[in-house]
C-alpha positions, -999 to +999 in steps of 0.1 A: -111+113+131-112+085+160-145+075+169-136+057+203-100+066+218-105+037+244-113+010+217-085+023+194-058+024+221-065-015+228-061-021+186-030-001+188-014-020+218-024-055+203-004-044+169+021-027+184+029-061+210+021-083+179+051-066+159+078-065+189+065-102+198+062-117+163+068-097+136+104-085+146+116-116+153+106-131+118+123-100+099+157-124+096+139-151+083+117-133+058+143-116+042+166-147+039+135-171+024+114-145+004+083-158+025+058-148+048+053-178+076+020-188+075+015-190+109+020-149+107-006-146+084-032-164+104-023-142+131-033-110+111-063-127+104-073-136+143-063-099+148-085-086+125-061-067+100-077-080+066-107-064+076-095-025+092-111-003+064-138-028+054-175-017+073-183-032+106-219-046+080-193-070+063-173-085+092-146-052+091-134-030+116-146+003+094-121+021+109-118+057+099-090+073+078-073+085+108-078+055+127-062+034+099-034+058+096-024+053+132-025+016+130-005+015+098+026+037+120+023+009+141+025-018+122+047+004+100+075-001+127+088-043+112+099-051+078+075-034+053+064-066+038+046-077+064+023-045+058+020-055+022+004-089+033-024-068+042-022-038+022-038-046-011-068-062+004-072-031+028-065-006+005-067-005-035-078-043-037-113-038-021-120+000-018-128+001-057-156-028-045-168-003-013-163+029-025-183+020-058-196-013-064-229-027-062-245-041-031-245-075-043-205-069-053-201-059-017-221-088-002-201-112-020-170-103-018-163-077+015-167-102+038-148-127+027-119-100+022-125-090+055-113-124+073-085-127+053-104-157+034-100-138+000-065-121-007-076-087-031-050-074-060-049-041-078-043-046-113-038-016-128-002-012-140+012-027-176+045-029-195+038+003-213+015+022-185+029+030-154+028+071-141+005+075-172-022+049-158-048+062-185-029+048-214-040+014-203-040-011-233-058-041-213-092-045-229-125-059-219-148-062-249-187-072-241-206-099-255-233-127-253-234-161-258-248-188-247-229-186-216-245-152-209-237-120-206-197-113-198-165-092-212-134-113-227-101-096-217-070-097-232-038-081-220-008-078-193-003-065-161+026-056-146+042-053-108+014-065-098+013-072-056+002-102-038-007-111-075+009-149-064-017-151-037-047-132-050-080-147-049-097-118-067-078-086-090-094-054-090-086-048-125-090-017-151-093-025-186-105-005-216-139-012-225-141+013-255-113+006-276-120+037-296-117+061-266-083+065-256-086+080-230-099+076-192-134+075-199-128+045-218-119+025-190-136+005-167-131-013-131-140-053-129-138-078-102-119-106-116-116-144-099-077-152-097-084-188-106-106-176-139-093-197-171-074-176-193-052-159-167-018-164-161+012-154-138+048-145-145+077-152-121+079-139-093+099-101-097+135-102-079+133-070-062+161-046-045+139-051-011+109-061+007+117-097+005+084-114+012+062-090-008+055-106-038+050-089-073+044-105-109+031-098-142-004-109-143-012-119-183-050-121-194-060-142-227-095-147-234-101-144-199-139-143-194-152-121-169-194-120-161-206-087-167-223-084-133-185-080-119-182-049-139-179-024-107-207-005-103-227-017-134-217+011-153-187+013-175-164+043-185-161+047-142-128+022-136-105+051-140-120+073-114-126+043-095-087+043-093-080+078-088-100+077-057-087+045-042-054+064-052-059+091-031-065+073+001-040+048-005-017+079-008-023+086+030-022+052+039+012+042+024+027+078+037+016+068+073+034+033+067+064+054+060+063+074+088+062+040+110+090+028+092+112+058+101+102+056+136+116+021+137+148+031+116+156+061+141+149+045+174+176+017+156+198+043+148+197+060+181+200+032+203+230+024+185+248+057+187+238+056+228+260+021+229+285+027+200+320+044+217+343+061+202+370+084+212+358+073+247+324+082+247+292+072+229+289+084+195+255+102+205+277+127+221+292+139+192+272+174+175+271+158+139+260+124+148+234+144+171+227+166+140+213+136+119+191+126+147+176+163+153+169+162+113+156+128+112+130+134+143+122+167+130+108+153+095+095+120+115+071+145+130+066+169+097+056+138+080+036+124+111+016+155+114+006+159+075-002+121+076-031+129+105-040+163+090-049+148+055-064+118+071-090+140+092-097+165+062-104+129+044-127+119+073-144+154+076-154+149+041-128+180+031-110+179-005-076+164+003-064+152-028-035+179-028-030+165+005-026+135+002-001+136-023+015+162-002+020+138+029+032+111+005+055+132-014+072+142+019+066+108+038+080+088+013+112+109+006+117+117+045+121+076+052+148+074+024+168+102+042+162+090+073+174+054+061+206+069+044+213+089+078+205+056+099+236+035+076+259+073+087+252+068+119+258+029+121+288+034+101+305+000+083+276-019+106+251-003+084+264-015+053+264-054+067+229-075+057+231-086+097+221-054+105+181-045+100+194-012+087+207-024+055+177-041+047+156-012+053+177+009+034+171-011+004+130-016+013+120+020+016+132+029-016+100+015-033+077+039-012+090+064-036+075+047-065+048+028-062+009+050-055+024+070-076+060+086-077+072+111-063+077+131-096+037+122-103+028+136-068+047+172-076+026+173-109-009+166-092+001+191-060+011+219-086-019+212-112-045+215-079-027+247-070-031+260-104-067+248-110-074+267-071-059+299-085-075+300-119 
């Protein structure tokens, strides 16, 4: 749902211009240094990108899901690492607070997240708990002493995006160790500077340089009981699943944006590169790769917008969110593969963006639920609906 077309178009134009003029020229620097220049992060704050999904009452832009998806398609047309800078704050890091937090929690944290003063990270995955997120082992045991009502957190989290920069963690931990199921898990807001928190070394990844992940270790970390999201135990897993439904549409939109950039680069190269006396774009087998990529890109974009509109309209959308995340993340991988093929040897050389994108997009099939998890979600929902 688009609330005001003129306002949205102005935002999209600003993001598109920012991508072209500021982010694309910095892609090589980020790839070489594994760092996002602080000046670009400040520019993102000024554009309001950290507050895209946070209500206006807390200083954000309060975009609908469709508006968010369209902004992500624009922002996706550069290195995915730039989107990752804001991704955990506008998405899985803040949305649990927004969806299920108390009014006091929203008032305390959302305004600072909206301005980018705080970066939020989502701490769910563990060394022994990835796709099976309900099996997490990190514990949060409640106790009282002279320091007040609190929880003591112990455990480790793995592959936590933006953990090195995080101001807060939206943490999933087991508050009822005897309950090994989803209902034993609760959600917390944890100050990243709390005693008892340590960070592992930054992960060296296949791609997406500039987007940082690492382990987060909790050793007798004291978390005030007031930081239990919603003030109720046992709701954390369900909060996480709601957040992930939204996040899957978000990631699918990013995949559409990246695929659009890859295809534009491949098309431009095909029209400029000559072999046998003519541009390679004139050869039918190259045209087939371009056409297949455009067709899949169009299909993915239609799926993303439809799923976003369903969410905005308050309709069930879990199946559609998984469908578009599954298709779009697989699609962008195929588009990147064809892009390398169209560029030939040049597509395999690091000085060309295509080589970098080929590695970068592989991650999309893994986070926010692997492709296989999406298939399971879709099929189980189908069976449930037919029963």
